[in-house]
C-alpha positions, 0 to 999 in steps of 0.5 A, spaced: 612 893 281 613 885 284 613 884 290 620 881 293 617 878 299 612 874 294 617 873 288 624 873 292 624 865 292 622 865 285 628 868 282 635 870 283 638 877 283 642 876 277 635 874 274 631 879 277 636 884 274 635 881 267 628 881 267 628 888 270 624 894 267 631 897 266 634 891 262 628 891 258 628 898 256 635 897 254 633 891 250 628 896 246 633 901 245 638 896 242 633 894 237 631 901 235 638 903 235 640 897 231 634 898 226 635 905 225 643 904 223 641 898 218 636 902 215 640 908 214 646 904 212 641 901 206 639 908 205 631 908 208 632 913 212 637 919 214 644 917 217 643 923 221 636 920 223 640 914 225 645 918 229 640 922 233 636 916 235 642 912 237 645 918 241 638 919 245 638 912 246 645 912 249 644 918 253 636 919 255 632 915 259 625 912 258 620 912 264 618 904 265 613 906 270 610 911 265 610 906 259 607 900 264 602 905 266 600 907 258 600 900 256 594 898 260 591 903 255 594 900 248 595 893 250 602 894 249 609 897 252 611 898 245 606 904 243 607 908 249 615 906 249 616 908 241 612 915 243 617 916 249 623 915 244 620 919 239 618 925 244 625 925 246 629 925 239 624 930 237 627 934 243 634 933 239 632 934 232 625 934 230 626 932 223 629 925 225 624 924 230 619 922 224 624 916 223 624 912 230 621 905 229 621 906 222 617 900 218 617 896 225 611 893 229 610 893 236 611 886 237 618 886 233 621 891 238 618 887 245 619 880 242 626 882 240 627 885 247 625 879 251 629 875 246 635 879 248 633 878 255 633 870 254 640 871 251 642 874 258 639 869 262 642 863 259 648 865 261 646 866 268 643 859 268 649 856 265 654 858 270 650 855 275 649 849 272 656 848 271 656 849 279 651 843 280 655 838 275 662 840 278 659 838 285 655 832 283 662 829 279 665 830 286 660 827 290 660 821 285 667 820 285 668 821 292 663 816 294 663 811 289 664 806 294 659 808 299 654 803 300 647 805 302 640 803 302 637 803 295 629 805 296 623 803 292 616 806 294 620 809 300 622 802 303 628 798 304 631 795 297 637 791 295 644 796 296 646 801 291 652 806 292 651 813 293 656 814 288 651 811 283 645 816 286 649 822 285 651 820 278 644 818 276 642 826 279 648 828 274 646 825 268 639 827 269 640 834 270 645 834 264 640 832 259 635 836 261 640 842 261 642 840 254 635 840 251 634 847 255 640 850 252 639 848 245 632 851 246 635 858 248 639 858 242 634 856 238 629 862 241 635 867 240 632 869 234 630 876 231 623 878 231 622 883 225 616 883 220 612 890 220 605 891 220 603 884 217 610 880 217 612 882 210 616 888 211 613 891 205 614 898 208 622 897 207 621 895 200 626 891 196 632 892 202 628 889 207 632 883 207 638 886 208 636 891 214 633 884 217 640 881 217 644 888 219 639 888 225 640 881 227 648 882 226 648 888 231 644 884 236 648 878 235 642 874 234 639 869 229 636 872 223 630 867 221 627 867 214 621 870 216 618 873 222 615 869 228 609 873 230 604 868 231 609 862 231 611 861 238 614 854 237 621 856 239 619 859 245 614 853 247 620 848 247 624 853 251 619 853 256 617 845 256 625 844 256 626 848 262 620 845 266 623 838 265 630 840 267 627 844 273 623 837 275 629 834 275 632 838 279 626 838 284 627 830 284 634 831 287 632 836 292 626 831 295 631 826 295 636 830 299 631 832 303 629 825 305 635 823 306 636 829 311 630 826 315 632 825 323 630 817 322 635 817 315 640 822 317 644 820 311 645 826 308 645 834 310 645 840 306 647 847 310 640 848 311 636 853 315 634 854 322 626 854 325 623 860 328 621 856 334 625 850 334 633 851 336 634 844 334 632 844 327 636 843 321 631 844 316 633 843 308 632 850 306 635 850 299 631 844 297 625 847 300 626 853 295 628 848 289 621 843 291 617 849 291 620 852 284 619 845 281 612 845 284 610 851 280 613 850 274 608 845 270 602 850 271 607 855 268 609 851 262 602 849 261 600 856 261 605 857 256 602 852 251 596 854 252 597 861 249 600 857 243 593 857 239 594 865 236 590 868 231 592 869 224 598 874 223 597 877 230 594 874 237 589 878 241 591 876 248 595 870 247 601 873 246 600 878 251 600 873 256 606 869 254 612 874 256 610 874 264 610 867 264 616 865 260 620 870 265 617 867 271 619 860 268 626 862 266 627 866 273 623 860 277 629 855 274 634 859 275 632 860 282 631 852 283 638 851 280 641 856 284 638 853 291 640 846 289 647 848 286 649 851 293 646 845 297 650 840 293 656 844 293 656 844 301 652 837 302 655 833 307 655 825 307 654 820 312 657 813 310 657 810 317 650 812 318 648 809 310 651 802 313 648 802 319 641 803 316 643 797 311 645 793 318 638 795 321 634 791 316 638 785 319 639 783 312 632 782 309 634 787 303 639 781 301 633 776 300 632 777 292 640 774 292 638 768 296 633 767 291 637 768 285 643 763 288 638 757 290 633 758 284 638 754 279 639 749 284 632 747 287 627 751 283 623 757 284 618 754 289 624 751 294 627 757 293 621 762 295 620 757 301 627 757 303 627 765 303 620 766 306 622 761 312 629 765 313 625 771 313 620 769 318 626 768 323 629 775 322 623 778 324 621 773 330 628 772 332 631 779 330 637 775 327 641 777 321 638 773 314 645 770 314 644 767 321 637 765 320 639 761 313 645 758 317 640 755 322 636 752 316 638 745 313 636 747 307 640 753 306 646 750 308 645 744 303 643 749 297 648 755 299 656 754 300 659 756 306 662 762 302 655 764 300 652 764 307 658 768 310 657 774 305 650 774 304 649 780 308 655 784 305 653 790 301 659 790 297 657 783 294 651 785 291 652 791 287 651 788 281 653 793 275 653 799 280 660 802 278 660 800 271 653 804 271 656 810 275 662 811 270 658 810 264 653 815 267 658 820 268 661 819 262 654 821 258 654 827 262 661 830 259 
């Protein structure tokens, strides 16, 4: 059994339930029940057999631990599962037992059960994604005019607004979820091909059976089985990896803003086992940890795609633990970050103070852009270099330094000199971009 102490930060309660033994057994039983019903409806097995299989599936329990243990010998959980179900049906109706799993193959029941788990998982992630989107939209609107340092290579850069930063987070997360959501829907496809993918055992009614099974399970009925065509699942794995990477980036930004030297924002955080004063970025740490694991998991899934002919020897067997870890990992990251954003504290005064601590040096670009058309590039750069030297040497603001330089008073107007250090005067299209980003995420 998985260790909650080891795996607990890599999943959520809801997703752990989706991928639990009980859930996967329910999925396999749902497939076998739908299969028997569809075959009876098409005259391939007796109706009594379908009813007996359905009754046992609804009322009896399959020992998942025994199935897992026996699977180490058979190479698949399907064989001991089908045997256990057959034995239980036989206890009720010996004649009906021979029709359990009629015309199907091991991969049909396992893949379809996992697909049903993915359908459930999608709903769990979608709900938390909506929480994240709502929190980011509130933050962006609330702080549309909250100025803060832009930071490039972790160094101060011209100002932005926190509203724009939150809108960028939101738009990137929305794009990532749209890709993942599409991949979830594409992956919700019935696996049903029988021995070598032709459903030959079911004869001319095979297509009708497949349609009925897919309809009963409320998933897509693809034109053919996808036993060794794993592109839909690979698309989901990679989409979730990209989405999680975006969430990890947001979490890292918040953790950096929480640093004591910065102190511009703070998630609820967690304490320290030894230092009572600390407020650690606990939720962000969970999100960053999950995002760190994700590339390796996605690569492992992609590495399993080169599967042999009509049934893989090992590639398929490696996939579901990997994909389950990817889905649960993405969900853990999403849940942690959504909670952090819903309770994020933002400190506008500190953001403005950090701008002021640069003494206006971050507005050097603005000076160049104002002076260059009037004096040329060389003169504009010389002016800025002279002003920045005074800022560093005399600890004055860039505006004050420029006001003391004759070339600056000749090239720049009084109003320009007066407002050169005002962040709101050098935000460019920040608000226009913010609004456009929010609109793109609807």
